[in-house]
Structure formats: structure tokens, C-alpha cells
N, C-alpha and C positions, 0 to 999 in steps of 0.2 A: 697697832693694826687691828682692825675690827674683827678679822677672822681668826686671830690668835686664840688658843684655848686657854682660858683663864683658870687658875686653880680655885678650889672650893666647889661649893654646890652650884649647879646650874638649873635653870628652869627646864622642865622636860621638853617643852616645845623648842626652845632655843638649842638644846642639846641635839635634838633630832635634825634640825636645820644644819647645824654645824657638822654633824656626822655625815649628812648627805653631801655637803660641800667638800668635805675631806675625801670621801669615796670618789666623787666626781673628778676632783683635781688629780688624785693619784691615778684614776682611770685614764685621764688625758696623758699623763706621763707614760703609762703603759701602751696607750694608743700609738704614740710616737716610737716607743721601743719595739712594739710588734711590727709596725710598718717597716722598721729598719731590718730586724733580723729575720722576720718571716718573708720579707721581700727577698732577702739573700737566700734563705733556705728553700724557697720555691725553685731555685735554679742551681743549687749546689750539686744535686745528683747529676744532671746533664753536664754541668761545669767540670766536675771531677772526671766524667766520662770523656769530655773533650780534651782533657789533659793526659789521658791514657789509662785511667783507672778502670778496673773491671767490676762486675757485680759484687764479688766477694769484698773487694776494697771499699766499695760504696757502702755496703751493708755494715762492714766493720767500723768504718769511720763514723757513720751515723750512730751505731750502737755505742761505740767508745765515747763519742761526744756526749751522748745521753748519760753514760755511766759516770763520766766526770761531772757533767752538769747536774746530775742528781746526787751522786755520791758525796760531793763536798757539802751538801746542804745540811747534813746532820752536824758537821763541824761549824759551819757558819751560823746556823741557828742556835747552837749551844753558846757560841761566842757572843752573839747578840743578846741572848737571855742573861748571860753571866755578867757582861759589861754594861748592859743597858744602852749601848751605843748603837741603837738601831739605825739611826739616820746615817751615821758614819759608814757602817757596813753597807747600807743600801747604795749610797752615792759611789763608794769605791767599786761596787759590783757593776753599777750602770756604766761607769767609765770604761771598764774592760769590755763589758757586753756590747756597748755601742761602737767603740772604735775598732773592734776586730772585724766587723762586717765590711766597711768600706776599704779596709786594708787588703781584702781579697782582690781588689782591683790591681794590686801589685804582684799577685801570685802567678808565676810562670810554670809551675810544676805541681803535680797533685800532692806530693808530700808537704810542700809549704801551704797549699790550700787546706789540706787536712789539719795541719797544726793550727791554722787560724780558725777553722771551724770548731775545733776543740776549745780554743781560747775563748771564743764567743760563748760557748756553753759554760765555761768556767765562770765568767763574769755573771751570767744569769744565776748560777748556783750560789754565788756569794750573796747576792742581794735578795733572792726570792723568799727564803723563810722569814727574814726580818720584815720584808714588805707585807707578807701575808699575816704575820703576827700583828702588825700595826693595823692592818685592814680589819682584822677580826674584832677589834675593839668597837668598831662601829656597828657590828652585827647585833650586839645586845639591844641596841635602840631600833635599828631598821629591819632586823631579821637577817640571819646569816646567809640564807639562800639568796635573798635579794642582793645583799652586799657583794657576795662573791659572784653572783650572776651578772650584776651590772658591771663590775670590774672586768670580768671575762668578756662581756659583750663589747666593751670599749677596746680590750685587748684584740679581739677578733676583728673589730672594725679596722684597726690598723693593719692587722694581718691580712685583711681583704685588699686594702689599698696598696700595700707593698708589692705583692705579686703582680697586681695590675700595672704598676709602674715598671716592674721588671719586664713584663710582657710587652709593654709599649716600646721600651728600649730595644728589645729583641726584634720587634716588628719593624722598627726603623733601621734594622741591620747594624746597630751600634756594637753588638757583641756583649758577652758576659762581663768583661772587665769594665766596660762603660756603665753597665747596669749597677755593679757594685759601687762604683765611684759616685753615682748619683745619690746613693743611699747615705752618703755623708750628711746631707741636708737634714733629714729627719733625725739622724743620730745626734746632731748638735742641738736640735730643738728639744729632744728628750732630756739631754743633760741640763739644758737651761731650765726646763720646766721642773725637773726634780729638785733643783736648787731652790726654785721659787716655792715649791711645796714644803720643803724643809723650813723655809723662813716663815711661811704662813701657819704651819701646824707643827710646832716643835715637839709637842707632847700629845700625840693621838691617844696614848694610854688613858688619858683622862676622859675620853669619850665613854668609857665603860665604868659604871659605878660597881665597885667590887665589894663583896662581903668579905670579912676576915676569913682566911682559910688557914687550916693547919699546915705546917711545914711538910712538904712531900718528901718522904725518904725512900719510898719504894719506887718500882718502875711504873711504866704506863699500865693502864687497865687491860683486862682480857678483851674488852670491846675494842679498844684501840688497836690491838695486835690483829684482831680479826679483820678490821678495816684495812690494815697494812697488807695482810695476805690477799684480800680481795683486789686491792690496787695492784699488787705485784702480778697477779694472774692476768688482769686487764692489760698491764704494760707489756708482759711477755708475748701476748698475742697480737699486739697492736703494731702493725708495720709502719716504719718510718717513711715519710714522704719521699725521701731520697731514693729508696728502693722502688717505690711506686713510680716515680718520675723516670727512673732508669728503665723500668719495664715498658712504660709508654714510649720512650725513645727507641728501645731495642725492637719492639714489635711493630712500631708505626701505628699503634692504636690511636694515638693522639699526636698531632703535629707539634714540633718544638715550640712554636709560638703560642699554642693552646695549653701547654703544660702549666705555666703559671696562672693562666686564666682558670683552669680547673682547680688549682690550689686556692685561688681567690674565692671561687664558689664554695669550696669547703670551709674557708674561714668565715665567709658571710653566714653560712649555715650555722657554724659554731657560735657566732655572735648572737644570732636570733635564739638558738636553742639554749644557750647558757642563761640568757635572760628569762626566757619562758620557763625552763625547767627549774631555775633557781626560785622563781616566784611560786611555781607549783609545789616545790619542796616545802616552803613556808606554809602554804595553804593546805596541802593534802598529806604531806609527810613522806615516809619511807618508800611506799610503792613506786613512786616516780623514779627512784634509782634503778629498780629492776626493769622498768620500761625503757629507760634511756640506754642502759648498757646492753640490753637484749637487742635493740635496734642497731646499735653501733657495731655489734659483733658480726653483722651480716655484710660488712663492706667488702671483705676479702674475695668472695666468689665473684662479686660484680667487677671489682677492679682488675683481678688477675686472670679471669676466665672469659669475660665478656668483651663485646665490641665497644664502640664509642659511646652508645647510649647507656650501656651498663656501667661504663667507666664513670660517666657523669653521676649516675645514681650511687655508685660506690663511693665517690668523693663526697657526696652529700652525707651519706651515712658515716664516713670517716670523719668529716668535719663535725657532725653531731657528737661523735665519741670524744674528739679532742676538746670540744667546747665544754662538755659536762664533766670531764675528768677533774679539772681544777675547780670548777664552780660547785659541783655537788659533793665531791669527796671532801674538799676542804671545808665546806659548810658543815657537814656532819661531824668532822673532826673538831671543829670549833666548839661543839657542845660536849665533846668527850675529854678534851685536854684542858687542864686548868690554865687560866689566862697567863699566869707568870711563866708557864713552860711551853707556850705555843710555838715560840721560835724553834726550840729543840724538837717539839712534837711534829711540827710540819717538816723539819729537816730530816728527822729519822724516817718519816713516811716517804719523803722524796728520795732518800738514799735507797731504800728498799725498792721503790718504784724504778729508779734508774738502773740498779743492778739487774732487775728483771727485764727491763727494756734492752739492756745491753745483751744479755743472754738470748733473749728472744730475737733481737735483730740479727745477731750472728747466726742463729739457727735458721731464720728465714732467708738470709743470704745464701747459706749452704743449700737449703731446700730448693731455692730458686734455680740452682744449677742442676739439681737432681730430679725434682718432681714438683710440677706446679700444683697438682691436686694435693700432694702432701703438704705443701706450703699453706694452701687454703684450709685444709683440715686442721692443721696445727694452730692456725690463727683463730678459727671459729671455736674450736673445742676449749682452748685455754680461756678465752673471754667468757664463754658461757659457764665455765666452771666457777667463775667469780660470783655468779648469782646466788647459789646456795650459801656461800661464805658470807655474802652480804646479809642474807636472811638470818644466819647465826649471829652476826654482829648486832643486828637490830634486836633480836630476842635477848641477847646479853645486855644491851643497853636498857631495855625495858625493865630488867630486873634491878637496874641501878638508875632510875629516872633522874636523879639529881645530877647525873653526869651526861645527860643527853637532852 
């Protein structure tokens, strides 16, 4: 097969072409994946509400799903690095991740729906660090910001189409269960495509020419842990869409048919911004992180305190934040963590991110019941607090430029 990665030395131009094809193919896998589970996530908040769940339950399920979905990543990333069975871990994760979503069509009570939502996050947790580790190898040739930005853009393209499909099903008065059932089609396409990608690119590690490195016996660097702290602050203040959609439904700010449309707008924004900001990261460097995360921190007052117009603006800012979280943070981490430990490095980062997301989601759910202004203040302050931590991480990295 012409696209297989051959061992030994490769011409730089051929390596660049091959790296781009790999990133594009894996991005198509993630396009189908996001189409499936983001299509489902765009309606899980109202769906849980229709089954009798309240705001606390919606916030807890969303937060606990993210806790599991991120918390398991340190383990799955470690296993992938230890066994070098990256593709096996990835495929197993995709199977769980994809099949849990259409199974929601069978849920008749909110506890069963909640369990399937958590199961979907579990599958994503299993495959995510290994996938990011393989993806990072192409960054040495193409630029980490561009690689993660392009992958995230394709992710968000699928995440735009999925909610629009869900919105169409609801517009046709088919109901939530029918919407979940239709998502079986992209789920099966995702599984088939990831199998093809595994066949075409069995060893993406060979896309990155590595210099001999000493055996790492110590923990991750101070720079790494500062980026972990910054990510945790961003996650804790970033409201899950399930709570936002619940708010739209409860207040009537947005009609039920328009909720997934606004989610699609957010995903389209994320697709564009991840590609743009990823490219800017390679061209201009660190300051673009501060710009991106400052803008995204402003979504909460628009979404929770404004009318329809501000809700649209808030979802654009929310989508920007969601898009750059993976693309920019994972791009800078690729330059901080040694290649042989990126599965574990991404996994530990995501575990910390998920714990913070869970704690923040639970707090936001409780604040929603008590004080809307308190919720907004909590969200904005925590996200803005990440900016000085990012500055410290950057300064720490500049003192060790070989790792950045």
C-alpha cells in the first residue's frame, strides 16, 4: 500500500506529504466521531429534562461524565505508552464511544440515559490520549499548532453537522429518541474509517525523527505542571453545554428547535478558530493563547444573563473556547513532553482537566439554583485566573527552550 509508513529514512518532502495525509485521515475519523457524540450532546440536557431530571442532576451528570471521561485518560495514556498498542487502545475506545450514543434511543428513564452518557465519555477517555500521542508525531514536520488545529477543525466540523441533524429531527417532530437512533449511521462510518486508518498508517511514530534521549526517571517538568494548572482553572470555569441548554429550555430564551442550532454555531466557530489560532500559534507564538482564553472567558454573562442576541454571541465565545482548549493546549504540551511519554502526559493533563471540570460543573449547577450572578462571576474569574498561570508556564519554558 503506497500510503504505508516505511521504516528507515524518508525524504523530507515525502515525509511532510505523508504526515499531512495521516492528519487528514485521522481528522476524518474524528469528524464522524464528533458528528455522532456532539449531535447527541446537543440534546442531552433537554433530553434528561424531558425524562424528569432537574438542574442539579443535569449538572452532576455532565460533570461526572467529564470526570470519568477525563479521569481515565491518565491510565489509558500510560497503558498505551507502556504497551505501545496505541491502535488497539484507540479502536477499543472508539467502539464504546460510538455505540453508546445511538443506544440512548432505547433509554426510557433519566438514570439509564445518564449511565449511557457516562459510558460514551468513558470510550472517549480510552482512545483520546493514544490518538493525540500519534497525532503529535506529525507536528514535528507540519507544526504542532497546525496539526492540532486542523484535527480540531475537522472535529468541530462534525460537531457542527451533528447538532444540525438533531435539530432537523426535532423540527420534523420525530422526538429525542429518533434523533439518537439516526446517529447510528455516522457512528458506524467512524468505526469503519478508524479501521481503514489503522491499516494505512500502522506506525505513525515514524513520522517523527527522534534524537536519542536519556531515560526519563523523574516526573514531568515544572512547565508541564503549570500548563496543567492553567488547564484546570479553565475547565473549572467552563460551563458544560448541558447546563446551558437546560437554561435555554427553562427560561425560554431559545426555542427547543433552536438549541441544537446554537450548539452547531458554537461548533462551527470552534472549527474555524482552532484552525486559525493553531496556525497563529506556529507563526506568532505564545501571546495567542492569552488572546484566545481571554475572549472565551466572556461567554458566561452573555449566555446566562442576556436575551437571544447575547445568547448567540455567548455561544460563539463558548465555541471559541472549546475549539482552542484541545488545539492550543495540546500543541504547547507536545513541545514540553518527550515523545515517548506523550500518551501519559496528555492523559495526566486530561485527568486534571476532567477533575476540575467535574468540580466546576457541580458548583455551577448549585449556583444556578442559588444565584445567576454568582454563577457568572465564578465562571469568569476562574478562567481569567488561568492567564497569569499561562504566563508563568511560558516563562518557565523559555528557561528550558529545548523542551518548548
